[in-house]
C-alpha positions in Angstrom: -28.7 8.9 -19.9 -29.0 7.6 -23.5 -31.3 4.6 -23.9 -28.7 2.6 -25.9 -26.3 2.8 -22.9 -29.0 1.6 -20.5 -30.0 -1.3 -22.7 -26.3 -2.2 -23.3 -25.7 -2.3 -19.6 -28.7 -4.4 -18.9 -27.9 -7.0 -21.6 -24.2 -7.4 -20.8 -24.4 -7.1 -17.0 -21.5 -4.6 -17.2 -21.5 -0.9 -16.7 -18.8 1.7 -16.7 -16.5 1.4 -13.8 -17.4 -2.2 -12.9 -14.5 -4.0 -11.3 -12.9 -6.7 -13.4 -9.8 -8.8 -13.7 -7.1 -7.2 -15.9 -3.7 -8.3 -17.3 -4.4 -12.0 -16.9 -1.5 -14.3 -17.8 -0.6 -17.9 -17.2 2.6 -18.6 -15.3 4.7 -21.7 -14.7 4.7 -23.4 -11.3 8.4 -22.9 -10.9 7.9 -19.1 -11.2 5.4 -19.2 -8.3 7.4 -21.4 -5.8 8.3 -18.5 -3.6 4.7 -17.3 -3.5 3.5 -20.8 -2.8 5.9 -21.1 0.1 4.9 -17.6 1.4 1.2 -18.6 1.2 1.9 -21.9 3.1 3.8 -20.1 5.8 0.9 -17.5 6.3 -1.5 -20.4 6.9 0.7 -23.0 8.5 0.2 -25.5 5.7 2.2 -27.2 2.9 0.5 -26.0 -0.3 1.1 -27.8 -3.7 -0.1 -25.9 -6.7 2.0 -27.9 -9.2 -0.9 -29.9 -10.7 -3.1 -26.8 -11.2 -3.3 -24.1 -13.9 -1.8 -20.9 -12.3 -2.5 -17.4 -13.5 -1.5 -14.0 -12.3 -3.7 -11.0 -12.9 -4.5 -7.5 -11.6 -7.7 -6.5 -9.7 -8.5 -3.1 -8.3 -4.9 -2.2 -7.7 -3.8 -5.6 -6.3 -2.0 -8.5 -7.9 -4.1 -11.7 -7.6 -3.2 -15.4 -8.1 -5.7 -17.8 -9.7 -5.5 -21.5 -9.5 -7.7 -23.4 -11.9 -9.6 -20.2 -12.7 -10.4 -19.5 -9.0 -8.9 -16.5 -7.2 -7.0 -18.0 -4.3 -4.5 -15.3 -3.2 -3.8 -11.6 -3.4 -0.6 -9.6 -2.8 -1.0 -6.9 -0.1 1.1 -5.0 2.4 1.6 -7.0 5.6 3.9 -5.8 8.4 5.5 -3.2 6.1 6.3 -5.5 3.1 4.3 -6.9 0.2 3.2 -10.5 0.8 0.9 -13.1 -0.8 -2.1 -13.9 1.4 -5.1 -16.2 0.7 -8.4 -14.9 -0.4 -11.6 -16.4 1.2 -11.8 -18.8 -1.7 -8.2 -19.9 -1.0 -9.0 -20.3 2.7 -12.0 -22.5 1.8 -9.8 -24.5 -0.6 -6.9 -25.1 1.8 -8.7 -25.1 5.2 -5.9 -23.6 7.3 -5.7 -24.2 11.1 -3.7 -21.1 11.9 -4.1 -17.3 11.8 -7.8 -17.2 12.5 -10.2 -15.4 14.8 -13.7 -16.6 15.6 -16.6 -14.1 16.0 -20.1 -14.4 17.4 -23.3 -14.0 15.4 -23.7 -10.4 16.4 -20.5 -9.4 14.4 -21.4 -11.2 11.2 -23.7 -8.6 9.6 -21.2 -5.9 10.1 -18.3 -8.0 8.7 -20.5 -8.8 5.6 -20.7 -5.1 5.0 -16.9 -4.7 5.1 -16.6 -3.2 8.6 -13.4 -3.7 10.6 -13.7 -6.4 13.2 -14.1 -5.1 16.8 -12.5 -6.9 19.7 -15.7 -7.4 21.6 -17.0 -9.7 18.9 -14.0 -12.0 18.9 -14.4 -15.0 21.3 -11.5 -17.2 20.3 -8.4 -16.5 18.3 -5.1 -18.1 17.4 -2.7 -16.9 20.1 0.2 -16.9 17.6 -1.2 -14.0 15.5 1.2 -11.0 15.7 0.2 -7.4 15.4 0.3 -6.4 11.7 0.0 -10.0 10.6 -2.6 -11.6 8.3 -5.7 -13.1 10.0 -8.9 -14.6 8.7 -12.2 -14.3 10.5 -14.6 -17.2 10.8 -18.0 -17.9 12.3 -17.5 -19.5 15.8 -20.4 -21.9 15.2 -19.8 -23.2 11.7 -16.1 -22.3 11.1 -17.0 -20.8 7.8 -14.7 -18.0 6.6 -16.3 -14.5 6.7 -13.5 -12.0 6.1 -9.8 -11.5 6.2 -7.6 -8.7 7.3 -4.6 -7.3 9.2 -4.4 -7.8 12.9 -4.1 -4.5 14.9 -3.3 -6.4 18.1 -1.9 -9.9 18.9 -4.1 -13.0 19.2 -4.0 -13.1 23.0 -5.1 -9.4 23.3 -7.9 -10.0 20.7 -9.6 -12.5 23.1 -9.4 -10.1 26.1 -10.6 -6.9 24.3 -14.0 -5.5 25.3 -13.9 -2.4 23.0 -12.0 -1.1 20.0 -10.8 -2.4 16.6 -8.9 -5.7 16.6 -8.7 -6.4 12.8 -8.6 -4.1 9.8 -10.7 -5.9 7.2 -9.3 -6.2 3.6 -11.7 -8.8 2.1 -15.1 -10.1 3.0 -17.8 -12.4 1.6 -19.9 -10.3 -0.8 -17.2 -7.7 -1.7 -16.0 -7.1 -5.3 -13.2 -9.6 -5.1 -15.7 -12.3 -3.8 -18.3 -11.5 -6.5 -15.9 -11.3 -9.5 -16.5 -13.9 -12.2 -13.4 -15.6 -13.6 
């Protein structure tokens, strides 16, 4: 490896293949009303982004939405169609009371490494979560968001499971989307 490349990578903090935000463009609030409503429905909240600076961008094959330069939502496939769902930063910003599953301390290290959430680690879950729907995972003690994903079973069944996967993880604390600097 040439020395200049190594020195360049060290000084800039970037190297070939590093994930970064692309195609970033500002949009008007009225263009994002449907996405705002969709986000609110997924979390059971009324969201108002009219006073913020909204941008759309592309990150690792997914569309993302930024509010005041913070990545708050991403567009993924949920229940067979594309939908806007909150990122962990969006969950921390809006503090939803719906579509969550609480896990014990034993599951946290695995979730932080991007593993799917197993049913045995889930102690409490929102019973209204449908199979194939968006769900965010939180620490049962602190309530802090740890990861988000797609439910493989409904909320009632999650609480009764003793083995097997319950949630397919799409985003977690410490992944590339969490670590990206805007």
